[in-house]
SETORDREN-81601 format. One record per residue: residue in one letter; chain; x negated, y, z negated of N, C-alpha, C in turn. Coordinates in Angstrom, 1 decimal. Atoms other than C-alpha are relative to their C-alpha. Example, Ala and Ser with C-alpha at 12.3 -4.5 7.8 and 13.67 -1.06 7.14 Angstrom:
# SETORDREN-81601
  aa  ch      nX      nY      nZ     caX     caY     caZ      cX      cY      cZ
   A   A    -0.9    -1.2     0.0   -12.3    -4.5    -7.8    -0.9     1.2     0.0
   S   A     0.9    -1.1     0.0   -13.7    -1.1    -7.1     0.8     1.1    -0.8
//
This chain:
# SETORDREN-81601
  aa  ch      nX      nY      nZ     caX     caY     caZ      cX      cY      cZ
   X   A     0.4    -1.3    -0.5    25.9     1.6     1.5    -1.3    -0.2     0.9
   X   A     1.1     0.1    -0.9    23.3     2.3     4.2    -1.2     0.6    -0.6
   X   A     1.2    -0.5     0.5    19.7     3.2     3.9    -0.1     1.5    -0.3
   X   A     0.0    -1.4     0.1    20.2     6.9     4.4     0.8     0.5    -1.3
   X   A    -0.8    -0.3     1.3    22.8     7.0     1.6    -0.8    -0.4    -1.3
   X   A     0.7     0.4     1.1    20.6     5.2    -0.8    -1.2     0.8    -0.3
   X   A     1.4    -0.8     0.1    17.5     7.3     0.0     0.6     1.4    -0.6
   X   A    -0.5    -1.1     0.5    19.7    10.3    -0.9     0.2     0.0    -1.5
   X   A    -0.4     0.3     1.5    20.9     8.8    -4.2    -1.2    -0.2    -0.9
   X   A     1.0     0.3     0.8    17.6     7.7    -5.2    -1.2     1.1     0.1
   X   A     1.0    -1.1    -0.4    15.5    10.8    -3.9    -1.3    -0.6     0.5
   X   A     1.1     0.6    -0.7    13.2     8.5    -1.9     0.3     0.0     1.5
   X   A    -0.1    -0.2    -1.4    12.5     8.5     1.7     0.5    -1.6     0.6
   X   A    -0.4     1.3    -0.5    13.9     5.6     3.9    -1.3    -0.7     0.3
   X   A     1.2     0.6    -0.2    10.3     4.7     4.7    -0.4    -0.6    -1.2
   X   A     0.3     0.5     1.4     9.7     4.2     0.9     0.8    -1.2    -0.3
   X   A    -0.8     0.9     0.3    12.7     2.2     0.6    -0.4    -1.5     0.8
   X   A     0.3     1.1    -0.8    11.7    -0.1     3.5    -1.4    -0.5    -0.4
   X   A     1.3     0.5     0.6     8.1    -0.4     2.0     0.3    -0.8    -1.2
   X   A    -0.3     0.8     1.1     9.6    -1.5    -1.3     0.6    -1.3     0.4
   X   A    -0.5     1.2    -0.4    11.5    -4.1     0.6    -1.1    -1.0     0.6
   X   A     1.1     0.7    -0.7     8.5    -5.2     2.6    -0.9    -0.6    -1.0
   X   A     0.8     0.5     1.1     6.6    -5.6    -0.7     0.7    -0.8    -0.9
   X   A    -0.9     0.9     0.9     9.3    -7.6    -2.3     0.4     0.6    -1.2
   X   A    -0.4    -0.7     1.1    10.2    -5.0    -4.8     1.5    -0.1    -0.1
   X   A    -1.5     0.0    -0.1    13.9    -5.0    -3.6     0.3    -0.9     0.9
   X   A    -0.5     0.9    -1.1    16.0    -7.5    -1.8     1.5     0.6     0.3
   X   A    -1.2    -0.8    -0.5    18.7    -6.0     0.3     0.8    -1.0     1.0
   X   A    -0.9     0.9    -0.8    21.6    -7.9     1.8     0.1     0.7     1.3
   X   A    -0.3    -0.6    -1.2    22.1    -7.3     5.5     1.4    -0.4     0.6
   X   A    -1.2     0.4    -0.6    25.3    -7.5     7.6    -0.4    -0.8     1.2
   X   A     0.1     0.8    -1.1    25.8    -9.6    10.7    -0.8     0.7     1.2
   X   A     1.0    -0.7    -1.0    23.9    -6.9    12.8    -1.3     0.3    -0.5
   X   A     1.3    -0.3     0.5    21.0    -6.8    10.6    -0.2     1.3    -0.7
   X   A     0.0    -1.2     0.7    21.9    -3.5     9.0     0.0    -0.3    -1.5
   X   A     0.0     0.1     1.5    20.9    -3.1     5.3     1.2     0.5    -0.5
   X   A    -1.2    -0.2     0.8    23.7    -3.1     2.9    -0.3     0.2    -1.5
   X   A     0.4    -0.1     1.4    22.8    -1.7    -0.4     1.2     0.1    -1.0
   X   A    -1.1     0.1     1.0    25.0    -2.2    -3.5    -0.2     1.2    -1.1
   X   A     0.2    -1.0     1.0    25.7     0.4    -6.2    -1.0    -0.2    -1.1
   X   A     0.9     0.3     1.2    23.6    -1.5    -8.8    -1.5     0.2     0.5
   X   A     1.4    -0.1    -0.6    20.5    -1.1    -6.4    -0.5     1.3    -0.4
   X   A     0.3    -1.3     0.3    20.5     2.5    -7.3    -1.0     0.1    -1.2
   X   A     0.6     0.0     1.2    19.4     2.2   -10.8    -1.4    -0.9    -0.1
   X   A     1.2     0.9    -0.1    16.9    -0.7   -10.1    -1.1     0.7     0.8
   X   A     0.8    -0.7    -0.8    15.3     1.4    -7.4    -0.7     1.2    -0.8
   X   A     0.5    -1.2     0.9    14.9     4.4    -9.9    -0.9    -0.6    -1.0
   X   A     0.9     0.6     0.8    13.4     2.0   -12.2    -1.3    -0.3     0.4
   X   A     1.3     0.4    -0.8    10.8     0.7    -9.8    -0.8     1.4     0.2
   X   A     0.7    -1.1    -0.2    10.0     4.2    -9.1    -0.8     0.5    -1.3
   X   A     0.6    -0.3     1.2     9.4     5.0   -12.8    -1.2    -0.9    -0.4
   X   A     1.2     1.0     0.2     7.2     1.9   -13.1    -1.2     0.4     0.8
   X   A     1.0    -0.3    -0.9     5.2     3.0   -10.2    -0.8     1.3    -0.4
   X   A     0.5    -1.4     0.4     4.9     6.7   -11.4    -0.8    -0.1    -1.4
   X   A     0.9     0.1     1.2     3.6     5.4   -14.9    -1.2    -0.9     0.2
   X   A     1.1     0.7    -0.1     0.9     3.5   -13.3     0.1    -1.6     0.1
   X   A    -0.1     1.5    -0.3     2.1    -0.1   -12.9    -0.2    -0.3     1.5
   X   A     0.5     0.4    -1.4     0.5    -1.8    -9.9     1.3    -0.7     0.7
   X   A    -1.0     0.6    -0.9     2.7    -2.9    -7.0     0.2    -1.5    -0.2
   X   A    -0.1     1.6     0.2     1.8    -6.6    -7.5     0.7    -0.2    -1.3
   X   A    -0.6     0.2     1.3     2.8    -6.3   -11.1     1.5     0.4     0.0
   X   A    -1.4    -0.3    -0.1     6.2    -4.6   -10.1     0.7    -1.2     0.7
   X   A    -0.5     1.2    -0.7     6.6    -7.4    -7.6     0.4    -1.2    -0.9
   X   A    -0.1     1.0     0.9     6.1   -10.0   -10.2     1.2     0.2    -1.0
   X   A    -1.0    -0.3     0.9     8.5    -8.3   -12.6     1.4    -0.1     0.9
   X   A    -1.2     0.0    -1.1    11.0    -7.9    -9.5     0.4    -1.6     0.2
   X   A    -0.2     1.4    -0.3    10.7   -11.7    -8.8     0.7    -0.6    -1.2
   X   A    -0.6     0.6     1.2    11.6   -12.5   -12.4     1.4     0.6    -0.2
   X   A    -1.4    -0.6     0.1    14.5   -10.1   -12.3     1.0    -0.7     0.8
   X   A    -0.8     0.7    -1.0    16.0   -11.7    -9.3     0.2    -1.5    -0.3
   X   A    -0.3     1.5     0.4    15.6   -15.2   -10.8     1.0     0.0    -1.3
   X   A    -1.1    -0.1     0.9    18.0   -14.0   -13.6    -0.3     0.0    -1.6
   X   A     0.2    -0.3     1.4    18.6   -13.8   -17.3    -1.1    -0.9    -0.8
   X   A     1.0     0.9     0.7    16.3   -16.8   -18.3    -1.4     0.5     0.0
   X   A     1.3    -0.5    -0.1    13.3   -14.7   -17.3    -0.1     1.3    -1.0
   X   A     0.1    -1.1     0.8    14.2   -11.9   -19.8    -1.0     0.1    -1.0
   X   A     1.0     0.0     0.9    11.7   -12.8   -22.5    -1.4     0.3     0.8
   X   A     1.3    -0.3    -0.7     8.8   -12.8   -19.9     0.1     1.6     0.5
   X   A    -0.2    -1.3    -0.5    10.1    -9.5   -18.5    -0.2     1.1    -1.2
   X   A     0.2    -0.7     1.2    10.2    -8.0   -22.0    -1.6     0.2    -0.3
   X   A     1.5     0.0     0.3     6.5    -9.0   -22.5    -0.6     1.0     1.1
   X   A     0.8    -0.8    -1.0     5.5    -7.3   -19.3     0.4     1.6    -0.3
   X   A    -0.2    -1.3     0.2     7.3    -4.1   -20.1    -0.5     0.5    -1.5
   X   A     0.7    -0.4     1.1     5.9    -4.0   -23.7    -1.5     0.2     0.3
   X   A     1.5    -0.2    -0.4     2.4    -4.4   -22.2    -0.1     1.2     0.7
   X   A     0.1    -1.3    -0.7     3.1    -1.6   -19.9     0.2     1.1    -0.8
   X   A    -0.3    -1.2     1.0     4.4     0.6   -22.7    -1.3     0.2    -0.6
   X   A     1.3    -0.2     0.7     1.1     0.0   -24.4    -1.0     0.7     1.0
   X   A     0.9    -0.7    -1.1    -0.8     1.0   -21.1     0.4     1.5     0.0
   X   A    -0.4    -1.3    -0.1     1.3     4.1   -20.9    -0.3     0.8    -1.2
   X   A     0.7    -0.5     1.2     0.5     4.9   -24.4    -1.5     0.4     0.0
   X   A     1.4    -0.1     0.0    -3.1     4.5   -23.9    -0.4     1.1     1.1
   X   A     0.3    -1.1    -0.9    -2.9     6.8   -20.8     0.4     1.3    -0.6
   X   A    -0.5    -1.2     0.7    -1.0     9.4   -22.9    -1.1     0.5    -0.9
   X   A     1.1    -0.4     1.0    -3.8     9.4   -25.5    -1.2     0.5     0.8
   X   A     1.2    -0.5    -0.9    -6.5     9.8   -22.8     0.3     1.3     0.6
   X   A    -0.3    -1.4    -0.8    -4.6    12.7   -21.0     0.1     1.0    -1.1
   X   A     0.0    -1.0     1.0    -4.0    14.4   -24.4    -1.5     0.4    -0.3
   X   A     1.3    -0.4     0.3    -7.7    14.3   -25.0    -0.6     0.8     1.1
   X   A     0.4    -0.8    -1.1    -8.4    15.6   -21.5     0.4     1.4     0.0
   X   A    -0.6    -1.3     0.1    -6.0    18.5   -22.0    -0.7     0.8    -1.2
   X   A     0.7    -0.7     1.1    -7.7    19.4   -25.4    -1.4     0.4     0.5
   X   A     1.2    -0.4    -0.4   -11.0    19.4   -23.7     0.2     1.2     1.0
   X   A    -0.3    -1.4    -1.0    -9.6    21.9   -20.9     0.2     1.1    -0.8
   X   A    -0.4    -1.0     0.9    -8.1    24.0   -23.6    -1.2     0.7    -0.6
   X   A     1.3    -0.5     0.6   -11.4    24.2   -25.2    -0.8     0.8     0.9
   X   A     0.8    -0.7    -1.1   -13.2    25.1   -22.0     0.6     1.3     0.3
   X   A    -0.7    -1.3    -0.3   -10.6    27.8   -21.2    -0.3     1.0    -1.0
   X   A     0.3    -1.0     1.0   -10.9    29.4   -24.6    -1.4     0.4     0.0
   X   A     1.5    -0.3    -0.2   -14.8    29.2   -24.2    -0.1     1.1     1.0
   X   A     0.2    -1.0    -1.0   -14.5    31.1   -21.0     0.6     1.3    -0.2
   X   A    -0.7    -1.2     0.4   -12.0    33.6   -22.2    -0.9     0.9    -1.0
   X   A     0.8    -0.6     1.0   -14.3    34.5   -25.2    -1.3     0.6     0.6
   X   A     1.2    -0.6    -0.7   -17.4    34.8   -23.0     0.4     1.1     1.0
   X   A    -0.3    -1.1    -0.9   -15.6    36.9   -20.5     0.4     1.3    -0.8
   X   A    -0.2    -1.1     0.9   -14.4    39.2   -23.3    -1.3     0.5    -0.6
   X   A     1.4    -0.3     0.5   -18.1    39.3   -24.6    -0.7     1.0     1.1
   X   A     0.8    -0.6    -1.1   -19.3    40.6   -21.1     0.6     1.3     0.1
   X   A    -0.7    -1.3    -0.3   -16.7    43.4   -20.9    -0.5     1.1    -1.0
//
């Protein structure tokens, strides 16, 4: 499938897909005319890259993970370690954001009470 089709199926722009390719996150076969030819299994891989990125994994780390993935099954133990470490990072961020949210809720409640006292 061509880049426009994969863009629709992954909800990413064509320029983002080109960027992913340029950064080495995805490897796309090309036909004899140099046109990208995405495979069906590229869809889930691209969506996974997006999730990693959205959860804070750095591009260089995604690239390393991607390189391992393309090397095959023998790299699965190392990929597992990467994902476990990233999971810990996400949990730490979740705890931090929960604390921030609680602080905001406290401030909002403070202001509500103060405003009610002024009336």
